[in-house]
N, C-alpha and C positions, 0 to 999 in steps of 0.2 A: 061623179057628185063633188063638189065645191069644196074649196078647202077649207071652211068653216064645216060643212057637213062629215070631210074627212078628218077635222080633230076632234070633234064631238061622237063620231064613231070609235074612235082610239082610246079615247079616255073613258067612254062606256066598259072598254076591253079591257081597262089596266084597275088593278087595284088602285084604292084612295093613297097609298103609301107610295105610288112608284109614281115620280117626276117624269115627264116627257118634255125632250129637248127637242125643239123642233130644228132642223138642219136646213137651214137656209140657204147654204154653198150655192150660187152661182142664180139664184133666186130675186125675181126684183123686186124694187123696192114697194110697188103696188101690192105683189104677191103678200110680202111678208106684211104690209099695213094690214089686207083681211084677213091674215092669220091674228095677228094682234088684235085686230075690230072683236077677233073670236074668243077671246079672251088669254091667249096663248103669250107669255110674257118673258120664255125663255128659249132663246137662239142661239142655234151653236154654228161655228164656220171653221170651215177649214183652211181658211187663208188670212195669214193675219193682216194685210193691208186691205183686204175685202171686208173684214172685220170694222175696221176703225171705219172705213170710209162710209158703213153702213151705220155704224153708229153715231156719226156725228149729224147723220139726216134723221133717224128715227127717234120715236120718245125718250125720253129719259128713264122710264122707268123698266123700259125694256132691260131683262140678264143675259148679257152674252157670254157665252162659253167657247173656250179655244179647243175645238175637240179635234184636229188636225195635227200632223207632225209639226212640231215649233221649234224652228232655227233660232240659233240664240242670237243673232243677226237681225231677226224679225222682234225681237221682244217688245223694242221702243213704240213699235208701232199700236200694240194692242194694250199696253201696260195701264193709261187712264181707263179704258172702256172695260174690259175684261174682270166679269164677275170671278168665272171659273176656268181653270187651264185644266184638262182631261189627260194631256198628252205628255207626262212628266216622265222621262226615259234616262236621265244624266244627271249627275249633282252639278253639272257646269252648268247645266241650262238653267239648275235651281239659283247659281249662283250669280249668273245676268238677271235673273230676275229677281232676284231679291236686291240686287243692284240698283237696279231700273226703280222697282216698288219703296227703296228706301228715300231717293230723291224727292217723294211726291208724297211720302208720310201714308202710305197704304200696305196693310198687308194684304199678299195675295191668295188666295183658296186656290189647293192644287189637288190632283188626285194623280196618283202614280199610275202609270201605264205597263202592264206585267204583260209579257209576250206568250201568248197561249196558244196562236196558232203554230204550225209549222212551217207557215210560209216566209221565206225569206224577204221579202218586202214589208213585214210588219217588224212594226219597231214596238220595244218595252227592256223593261228590267226583268233581266233573269229570277225565276221563278226561287233560286236557291238565295237571293240576296236580297230577296223583299223585307226584314226584317231588318238589316244593317241601312239598308237606303232610307227606311222613315225614320232610322236613331239618328244617321247621320243629316236629316234635312233639319232635326230639331236646332241646329247651332244658326240656322237662317231667323232672324229676326221680323222679317217682314214676309213672311212665307206658312202658311199654313196646310198639311197634308190632313186633307178630311177623309178620303177615302183611296178604292183603287178605279182602274178603270182597263177592261181588256176585250180586244176585237177577236172575235171565231174565226175560223178557215172558211175563207169564201167557197162551199160547196153546199148540194143538196143533202148530203150525207148527214142527217138529223142525229144518227149516233154519236157522229164526230163532233159535230155542235154542241149537244148536251153535255159531252165528255170532258171540253173544253170549258162549257160555260161553270161546270160542277167544280173542275179543276179548280177554277178563280175565286168561287163560290165559299171552298174551304179552307182557300189559303186568309179569304175577308173574314171569315169566322174565326181563324186563329188570332188575328190583328185589331180587330174592331175596337175600338172604345169609345169613351166620350166625346172626342176627336174625330176619330175616324170612322163614320157613320155612314158613307154611300158608296156605292156598289154599280159602276157605271158599266151597263152591259147590254147589248143586243139592237138591232139595226131594222129597217123595214121591213127583212126577209129573215129575219132569225127571232126579234123581240121575243115572242111571246114563249119561247124556249128559254131566253133569256130570263123574265120573270118567273117561272116555274124555278131556275136557278138561284130565287132571291137577290136579281136584281132591282135595285130600287130606283134606278135612273136610267129611261132609255133615250136612244138618239134615233130621231125618227125623221125622215126627210121627203122620200119616192111616196110614201103611203100619205102622206100629207099635201105634196104640191103638184102631182102630179094624177 
């Protein structure tokens, strides 16, 4: 299937309230252009420098999401281009984003990444600290927390995946309000299960570009 066909197929699988983020990491500009020409306007990148380089050459109406782990010293590269950061996992990171955003008079939308997987290499805020973290974030004038993000364990065990997604969905239900509306869960291999657990944003790469 072509990139265009893959996007159309995925959109038919998803409820209308679910936003598709096309994960374009390591994809060529021509491949991203093909997705863009098919109507896809939201793209996610794992690497800050790669995001900045692509944003400089692609159409201005693309919304760029930073979905990978973000180091504080890389914030400066994306601050001008990024529409949403999915991977907020520390107050120090928020401090750096706020400082950079203030300089260009921009409010940066962010999702708090919650650690739901058992794997030690996964980042995120501890589940018991979410409420305090969101409350602390309100002191930053140039940041707006609009939801939560989580990554399930990399496993074929559907029971584990569903359990982790359900867990984050329950947390989301307790804190969602007029500002906190987005639950970002699910990738190519598990987005169907994420949607069943109330995800309204999914991050899909290989099912689009491969």
